[in-house]
MMTF fields as JSON, N, C-alpha, C and O atoms, coordinates in Angstrom:
{
  "mmtfVersion": "1.0.0",
  "mmtfProducer": "UNKNOWN",
  "numBonds": 279,
  "numAtoms": 280,
  "numGroups": 70,
  "numChains": 1,
  "numModels": 1,
  "chainsPerModel": [1],
  "groupsPerChain": [70],
  "chainIdList": ["A"],
  "bondAtomList": [4, 2, 8, 6, 12, 10, 16, 14, 20, 18, 24, 22, 28, 26, 32, 30, 36, 34, 40, 38, 44, 42, 48, 46, 52, 50, 56, 54, 60, 58, 64, 62, 68, 66, 72, 70, 76, 74, 80, 78, 84, 82, 88, 86, 92, 90, 96, 94, 100, 98, 104, 102, 108, 106, 112, 110, 116, 114, 120, 118, 124, 122, 128, 126, 132, 130, 136, 134, 140, 138, 144, 142, 148, 146, 152, 150, 156, 154, 160, 158, 164, 162, 168, 166, 172, 170, 176, 174, 180, 178, 184, 182, 188, 186, 192, 190, 196, 194, 200, 198, 204, 202, 208, 206, 212, 210, 216, 214, 220, 218, 224, 222, 228, 226, 232, 230, 236, 234, 240, 238, 244, 242, 248, 246, 252, 250, 256, 254, 260, 258, 264, 262, 268, 266, 272, 270, 276, 274],
  "bondOrderList": [1, 1, 1, 1, 1, 1, 1, 1, 1, 1, 1, 1, 1, 1, 1, 1, 1, 1, 1, 1, 1, 1, 1, 1, 1, 1, 1, 1, 1, 1, 1, 1, 1, 1, 1, 1, 1, 1, 1, 1, 1, 1, 1, 1, 1, 1, 1, 1, 1, 1, 1, 1, 1, 1, 1, 1, 1, 1, 1, 1, 1, 1, 1, 1, 1, 1, 1, 1, 1],
  "groupList": [{"groupName": "MET", "atomNameList": ["N", "CA", "C", "O"], "elementList": ["N", "C", "C", "O"], "formalChargeList": [0, 0, 0, 0], "bondAtomList": [1, 0, 2, 1, 3, 2], "bondOrderList": [1, 1, 2], "singleLetterCode": "M", "chemCompType": "L-PEPTIDE LINKING"}, {"groupName": "ARG", "atomNameList": ["N", "CA", "C", "O"], "elementList": ["N", "C", "C", "O"], "formalChargeList": [0, 0, 0, 0], "bondAtomList": [1, 0, 2, 1, 3, 2], "bondOrderList": [1, 1, 2], "singleLetterCode": "R", "chemCompType": "L-PEPTIDE LINKING"}, {"groupName": "LEU", "atomNameList": ["N", "CA", "C", "O"], "elementList": ["N", "C", "C", "O"], "formalChargeList": [0, 0, 0, 0], "bondAtomList": [1, 0, 2, 1, 3, 2], "bondOrderList": [1, 1, 2], "singleLetterCode": "L", "chemCompType": "L-PEPTIDE LINKING"}, {"groupName": "GLU", "atomNameList": ["N", "CA", "C", "O"], "elementList": ["N", "C", "C", "O"], "formalChargeList": [0, 0, 0, 0], "bondAtomList": [1, 0, 2, 1, 3, 2], "bondOrderList": [1, 1, 2], "singleLetterCode": "E", "chemCompType": "L-PEPTIDE LINKING"}, {"groupName": "CYS", "atomNameList": ["N", "CA", "C", "O"], "elementList": ["N", "C", "C", "O"], "formalChargeList": [0, 0, 0, 0], "bondAtomList": [1, 0, 2, 1, 3, 2], "bondOrderList": [1, 1, 2], "singleLetterCode": "C", "chemCompType": "L-PEPTIDE LINKING"}, {"groupName": "SER", "atomNameList": ["N", "CA", "C", "O"], "elementList": ["N", "C", "C", "O"], "formalChargeList": [0, 0, 0, 0], "bondAtomList": [1, 0, 2, 1, 3, 2], "bondOrderList": [1, 1, 2], "singleLetterCode": "S", "chemCompType": "L-PEPTIDE LINKING"}, {"groupName": "GLN", "atomNameList": ["N", "CA", "C", "O"], "elementList": ["N", "C", "C", "O"], "formalChargeList": [0, 0, 0, 0], "bondAtomList": [1, 0, 2, 1, 3, 2], "bondOrderList": [1, 1, 2], "singleLetterCode": "Q", "chemCompType": "L-PEPTIDE LINKING"}, {"groupName": "HIS", "atomNameList": ["N", "CA", "C", "O"], "elementList": ["N", "C", "C", "O"], "formalChargeList": [0, 0, 0, 0], "bondAtomList": [1, 0, 2, 1, 3, 2], "bondOrderList": [1, 1, 2], "singleLetterCode": "H", "chemCompType": "L-PEPTIDE LINKING"}, {"groupName": "PRO", "atomNameList": ["N", "CA", "C", "O"], "elementList": ["N", "C", "C", "O"], "formalChargeList": [0, 0, 0, 0], "bondAtomList": [1, 0, 2, 1, 3, 2], "bondOrderList": [1, 1, 2], "singleLetterCode": "P", "chemCompType": "L-PEPTIDE LINKING"}, {"groupName": "GLY", "atomNameList": ["N", "CA", "C", "O"], "elementList": ["N", "C", "C", "O"], "formalChargeList": [0, 0, 0, 0], "bondAtomList": [1, 0, 2, 1, 3, 2], "bondOrderList": [1, 1, 2], "singleLetterCode": "G", "chemCompType": "PEPTIDE LINKING"}, {"groupName": "LYS", "atomNameList": ["N", "CA", "C", "O"], "elementList": ["N", "C", "C", "O"], "formalChargeList": [0, 0, 0, 0], "bondAtomList": [1, 0, 2, 1, 3, 2], "bondOrderList": [1, 1, 2], "singleLetterCode": "K", "chemCompType": "L-PEPTIDE LINKING"}, {"groupName": "ASP", "atomNameList": ["N", "CA", "C", "O"], "elementList": ["N", "C", "C", "O"], "formalChargeList": [0, 0, 0, 0], "bondAtomList": [1, 0, 2, 1, 3, 2], "bondOrderList": [1, 1, 2], "singleLetterCode": "D", "chemCompType": "L-PEPTIDE LINKING"}, {"groupName": "VAL", "atomNameList": ["N", "CA", "C", "O"], "elementList": ["N", "C", "C", "O"], "formalChargeList": [0, 0, 0, 0], "bondAtomList": [1, 0, 2, 1, 3, 2], "bondOrderList": [1, 1, 2], "singleLetterCode": "V", "chemCompType": "L-PEPTIDE LINKING"}, {"groupName": "TRP", "atomNameList": ["N", "CA", "C", "O"], "elementList": ["N", "C", "C", "O"], "formalChargeList": [0, 0, 0, 0], "bondAtomList": [1, 0, 2, 1, 3, 2], "bondOrderList": [1, 1, 2], "singleLetterCode": "W", "chemCompType": "L-PEPTIDE LINKING"}, {"groupName": "TYR", "atomNameList": ["N", "CA", "C", "O"], "elementList": ["N", "C", "C", "O"], "formalChargeList": [0, 0, 0, 0], "bondAtomList": [1, 0, 2, 1, 3, 2], "bondOrderList": [1, 1, 2], "singleLetterCode": "Y", "chemCompType": "L-PEPTIDE LINKING"}, {"groupName": "ALA", "atomNameList": ["N", "CA", "C", "O"], "elementList": ["N", "C", "C", "O"], "formalChargeList": [0, 0, 0, 0], "bondAtomList": [1, 0, 2, 1, 3, 2], "bondOrderList": [1, 1, 2], "singleLetterCode": "A", "chemCompType": "L-PEPTIDE LINKING"}, {"groupName": "ASN", "atomNameList": ["N", "CA", "C", "O"], "elementList": ["N", "C", "C", "O"], "formalChargeList": [0, 0, 0, 0], "bondAtomList": [1, 0, 2, 1, 3, 2], "bondOrderList": [1, 1, 2], "singleLetterCode": "N", "chemCompType": "L-PEPTIDE LINKING"}, {"groupName": "THR", "atomNameList": ["N", "CA", "C", "O"], "elementList": ["N", "C", "C", "O"], "formalChargeList": [0, 0, 0, 0], "bondAtomList": [1, 0, 2, 1, 3, 2], "bondOrderList": [1, 1, 2], "singleLetterCode": "T", "chemCompType": "L-PEPTIDE LINKING"}, {"groupName": "ILE", "atomNameList": ["N", "CA", "C", "O"], "elementList": ["N", "C", "C", "O"], "formalChargeList": [0, 0, 0, 0], "bondAtomList": [1, 0, 2, 1, 3, 2], "bondOrderList": [1, 1, 2], "singleLetterCode": "I", "chemCompType": "L-PEPTIDE LINKING"}],
  "groupTypeList": [0, 1, 2, 3, 4, 5, 5, 6, 7, 8, 2, 9, 5, 4, 1, 0, 5, 5, 1, 10, 3, 11, 9, 12, 12, 11, 8, 1, 9, 6, 5, 13, 11, 12, 3, 9, 2, 14, 12, 15, 11, 9, 5, 12, 12, 8, 5, 5, 2, 9, 12, 16, 8, 6, 12, 17, 18, 0, 17, 0, 15, 7, 1, 18, 9, 5, 2, 2, 1, 15],
  "groupIdList": [1, 2, 3, 4, 5, 6, 7, 8, 9, 10, 11, 12, 13, 14, 15, 16, 17, 18, 19, 20, 21, 22, 23, 24, 25, 26, 27, 28, 29, 30, 31, 32, 33, 34, 35, 36, 37, 38, 39, 40, 41, 42, 43, 44, 45, 46, 47, 48, 49, 50, 51, 52, 53, 54, 55, 56, 57, 58, 59, 60, 61, 62, 63, 64, 65, 66, 67, 68, 69, 70],
  "secStructList": [7, 7, 7, 7, 7, 7, 7, 7, 7, 7, 7, 7, 6, 6, 7, 5, 7, 1, 1, 4, 4, 4, 7, 1, 5, 7, 6, 6, 1, 5, 5, 1, 1, 1, 6, 6, 7, 5, 7, 7, 1, 4, 4, 4, 7, 7, 1, 7, 7, 1, 1, 7, 7, 2, 2, 2, 2, 2, 2, 2, 2, 2, 2, 2, 2, 2, 2, 2, 2, 7],
  "xCoordList": [126.434, 125.063, 124.338, 124.543, 123.498, 122.702, 121.239, 120.736, 120.581, 119.179, 118.35, 118.63, 117.342, 116.427, 115.035, 114.579, 114.379, 113.003, 112.097, 112.487, 110.925, 109.934, 108.555, 108.346, 107.649, 106.26, 105.368, 105.793, 104.153, 103.209, 101.815, 101.513, 100.999, 99.604, 98.78, 98.49, 98.401, 97.632, 96.271, 95.458, 96.05, 94.811, 94.245, 94.978, 92.963, 92.349, 91.926, 91.475, 92.048, 91.661, 90.148, 89.667, 89.391, 87.919, 87.513, 86.72, 88.048, 87.913, 86.48, 85.541, 86.327, 85.038, 84.849, 85.768, 83.648, 83.378, 81.896, 81.061, 81.593, 80.199, 79.509, 78.29, 80.29, 79.723, 80.246, 81.413, 79.386, 79.761, 80.956, 81.805, 81.014, 82.08, 83.465, 84.479, 83.503, 84.784, 85.271, 86.367, 84.486, 84.919, 84.142, 83.325, 84.41, 83.821, 82.678, 81.71, 82.801, 81.755, 81.291, 82.018, 80.055, 79.508, 79.992, 80.693, 79.637, 80.098, 79.63, 80.129, 78.696, 78.255, 78.99, 78.717, 79.921, 80.684, 80.01, 80.533, 78.847, 78.115, 78.626, 78.846, 78.808, 79.264, 78.269, 77.055, 78.804, 77.933, 77.329, 76.233, 78.021, 77.61, 77.023, 76.308, 77.299, 76.838, 75.941, 76.419, 74.662, 73.706, 74.021, 74.262, 74.017, 74.252, 75.717, 76.018, 76.639, 78.072, 78.596, 78.474, 79.178, 79.767, 81.249, 81.661, 82.044, 83.478, 83.824, 83.471, 84.513, 84.829, 86.274, 86.531, 87.202, 88.62, 89.428, 88.86, 90.728, 91.596, 91.45, 91.867, 90.872, 90.75, 89.785, 89.829, 88.914, 87.984, 88.622, 88.072, 89.78, 90.471, 90.947, 91.73, 90.486, 90.746, 92.209, 92.588, 93.031, 94.434, 95.275, 94.745, 96.573, 97.478, 97.177, 96.896, 97.24, 96.949, 98.193, 98.089, 99.349, 100.584, 100.961, 102.019, 100.102, 100.352, 99.87, 99.221, 100.185, 99.704, 98.171, 97.531, 97.573, 96.123, 95.305, 94.087, 95.938, 95.221, 93.969, 92.901, 94.071, 92.917, 91.842, 90.653, 92.242, 91.274, 90.521, 89.299, 91.231, 90.594, 89.646, 88.53, 90.08, 89.223, 87.962, 86.871, 88.106, 86.961, 85.992, 84.78, 86.513, 85.642, 84.924, 83.734, 85.621, 84.993, 83.903, 82.838, 84.159, 83.153, 81.93, 80.796, 82.155, 81.042, 80.206, 78.978, 80.855, 80.126, 79.355, 78.203, 79.973, 79.276, 78.071, 77.023, 78.206, 77.089, 75.95, 74.779, 76.287, 75.254, 74.521, 73.321, 75.231, 74.6, 73.621, 72.583, 73.952, 73.085, 71.823, 70.792, 71.895, 70.759, 69.579, 68.554],
  "yCoordList": [111.571, 111.441, 112.724, 113.26, 113.194, 114.381, 113.966, 113.302, 114.355, 114.002, 115.272, 116.19, 115.313, 116.449, 115.944, 114.957, 116.616, 116.26, 117.438, 118.598, 117.126, 118.178, 117.601, 116.388, 118.475, 118.049, 119.152, 120.296, 118.795, 119.788, 119.428, 118.276, 120.421, 120.235, 120.863, 122.058, 120.067, 120.649, 121.13, 120.347, 122.401, 123.018, 123.916, 124.374, 124.162, 125.18, 124.797, 125.665, 123.536, 123.185, 123.145, 123.2, 123.049, 123.154, 124.183, 123.897, 125.337, 126.417, 126.622, 126.691, 126.719, 127.018, 128.533, 129.28, 128.974, 130.411, 130.668, 129.779, 131.872, 132.242, 132.695, 132.87, 132.887, 133.266, 132.341, 131.95, 131.995, 131.093, 131.632, 130.864, 132.932, 133.551, 133.364, 133.478, 133.078, 133.029, 131.628, 131.479, 130.596, 129.259, 128.16, 128.412, 126.931, 125.738, 125.172, 124.637, 125.296, 124.787, 125.889, 126.845, 125.736, 126.692, 126.347, 125.35, 127.142, 126.87, 125.536, 125.124, 124.862, 123.534, 122.419, 121.239, 122.788, 121.805, 121.342, 120.47, 121.914, 121.503, 122.265, 123.475, 121.531, 122.136, 123.185, 122.985, 124.305, 125.332, 124.856, 125.286, 123.979, 123.614, 122.22, 121.974, 121.302, 119.922, 119.57, 119.41, 119.453, 119.15, 117.797, 116.811, 117.763, 116.522, 116.166, 115.142, 116.989, 116.73, 117.555, 118.78, 116.86, 117.515, 117.183, 116.084, 118.131, 117.93, 118.18, 119.217, 117.226, 117.335, 116.913, 115.98, 117.595, 117.292, 118.583, 119.675, 118.46, 119.63, 120.563, 121.718, 120.088, 120.942, 122.104, 123.07, 122.045, 123.151, 124.287, 125.387, 124.033, 125.082, 126.139, 125.828, 127.387, 128.39, 128.769, 129.124, 128.7, 129.084, 128.438, 127.801, 128.606, 128.024, 128.568, 129.754, 127.685, 128.075, 128.515, 129.168, 128.169, 128.501, 127.508, 127.626, 126.537, 125.465, 124.157, 124.159, 123.052, 121.758, 121.782, 122.094, 121.462, 121.59, 120.375, 120.371, 119.348, 118.098, 118.301, 117.813, 119.005, 119.181, 120.018, 119.733, 121.039, 121.864, 121.032, 121.139, 120.207, 119.353, 118.358, 118.153, 117.745, 116.78, 117.457, 116.892, 118.656, 119.386, 119.782, 119.638, 120.278, 120.66, 119.444, 119.521, 118.328, 117.108, 116.626, 116.196, 116.695, 116.291, 117.201, 116.724, 118.499, 119.448, 119.205, 119.159, 119.052, 118.811, 117.502, 117.434, 116.464, 115.192, 115.329, 114.741, 116.096, 116.319, 117.064, 116.759, 118.034, 118.774, 117.865, 118.028, 116.918, 115.98, 115.055, 114.692, 114.678, 113.78, 114.47, 113.824, 115.783, 116.537, 116.599, 117.194],
  "zCoordList": [93.593, 93.218, 93.622, 94.711, 92.727, 93.005, 93.059, 92.153, 94.105, 94.291, 94.33, 95.101, 93.502, 93.507, 93.807, 93.231, 94.696, 95.055, 94.752, 94.883, 94.358, 94.161, 94.427, 94.387, 94.693, 94.862, 94.331, 94.167, 94.072, 93.588, 94.055, 94.366, 94.093, 94.446, 93.327, 93.37, 92.323, 91.222, 91.721, 92.213, 91.585, 92.056, 90.965, 90.089, 91.017, 90.189, 88.791, 88.045, 88.394, 87.023, 86.837, 85.705, 87.924, 87.903, 88.95, 89.847, 88.827, 89.806, 90.299, 89.505, 91.616, 92.24, 92.259, 92.596, 91.893, 91.881, 92.118, 91.95, 92.501, 92.732, 91.448, 91.423, 90.378, 89.077, 87.994, 88.01, 87.061, 85.964, 85.174, 84.721, 85.015, 84.227, 84.846, 84.158, 86.136, 86.844, 87.183, 87.724, 86.878, 87.252, 86.562, 85.676, 86.985, 86.377, 87.213, 86.675, 88.551, 89.442, 90.382, 90.653, 90.875, 91.835, 93.249, 93.421, 94.262, 95.628, 96.213, 97.259, 95.571, 96.008, 95.257, 95.479, 94.369, 93.609, 92.337, 91.643, 92.014, 90.815, 89.598, 89.646, 88.513, 87.266, 86.799, 86.857, 86.336, 85.766, 84.443, 84.082, 83.719, 82.363, 82.202, 81.23, 83.119, 82.971, 84.156, 85.279, 83.901, 84.968, 85.61, 84.914, 86.931, 87.657, 87.859, 88.473, 87.356, 87.526, 88.698, 88.721, 89.661, 90.832, 90.884, 90.512, 91.346, 91.492, 92.958, 93.52, 93.567, 94.998, 95.248, 96.008, 94.613, 94.819, 94.77, 94.766, 94.734, 94.761, 93.577, 93.646, 92.507, 91.324, 91.536, 90.774, 92.546, 92.792, 93.583, 93.636, 94.2, 94.96, 93.963, 93.065, 94.109, 93.08, 92.86, 91.744, 93.896, 93.735, 94.831, 95.742, 94.733, 95.717, 97.108, 97.278, 98.096, 99.47, 100.226, 101.264, 99.726, 100.411, 101.5, 102.117, 101.733, 102.706, 102.092, 101.047, 102.736, 102.258, 102.2, 103.204, 101.055, 100.896, 101.335, 101.158, 101.899, 102.179, 103.024, 102.656, 104.142, 105.026, 104.343, 104.487, 103.608, 102.874, 101.852, 101.746, 101.101, 100.094, 100.757, 100.281, 101.843, 102.542, 103.08, 102.997, 103.626, 104.169, 103.066, 103.225, 101.95, 100.836, 100.269, 99.963, 100.124, 99.607, 100.555, 100.11, 101.845, 102.835, 102.758, 102.806, 102.639, 102.55, 101.294, 101.366, 100.162, 98.91, 98.999, 98.57, 99.55, 99.735, 100.642, 100.374, 101.712, 102.636, 101.951, 102.181, 101.115, 100.382, 99.398, 99.179, 98.81, 97.875, 98.592, 98.038, 99.822, 100.594, 101.069, 101.258, 101.263, 101.831, 100.889, 101.222]
}
């Protein structure tokens, strides 16, 4: 029996950027194009981190949520 395992961390599909031309959401997680739409998950991470992204994703989601409450 041959067993193959793999995993992936899909990142960057809603890339966070400081300019509209470079991404989908701003540094606060708000969509550049859709008013009132915020993204707070792994898709805002612009590129691979080289390590497990769980803590980074949780921290970014917490920060975006905190900004929404303010």
